[in-house]
C-alpha positions, 0 to 999 in steps of 0.5 A: 533484536527479537525474532518475529514468527509469522504464519503466512496465510496465502492471499490473492492480491489485485495489482492496481492498474495505475501508479499511485503517489503518496502526498504529505500536506500540512496537518491543517490543509484542506483535503484537495480535489483528488485526481480520478482513479480507482483508489484513493486514501486520505488520512489526517493525523496530528503530524500531517494530511496524507493523500494517496491517489492515482496522480500528482497533486498540483505543485506546491501541495506538499511533498510527494513520493512515487510512483508506487504500485498498489497491491490490494487484498482480493478477499475481505477478511475480518478486522480481528484476524491477526497476521494478514498484513504481516503476511505481506510485509514479512516477505517484502521486508525479507526482500529488502523492499520498503512499503507504504500500507493503508487499509479499508474495512475489507482489506489492505493496500500495500504500495511498493516502489514501482521500480521494485515491483517485479522483486516484490511480486517474486517475494510474495509469490514465493511466500504463497500469495497470488497476484492478478490484474485488478 
């Protein structure tokens, strides 16, 4: 396996206050009403509709994973700036923590399993990142 070299650019991350859930619905599903919350994401691909939100969708609305803790980049960065997401994922992978990632135009959202949040925080801070409440 090839070795990856990544220069870590220290980032300030907001820890979202609510736990998030990742839902997988069929590809042709209508976008459901979303629970109120500070962050949600809806992505349709040919293999399914993925909904990330601060609550569980009604029973029977596909499969669900969670709870997750959300870490969101506090500072906007150019879309063509390389390594911003990798700078978060490499320390988390090194700590054995799987993630779910989504992005906005301005920043990345990295979800870590709620039960592994403290390990994730430790790994990110050791890599030079700072975390604070949203």
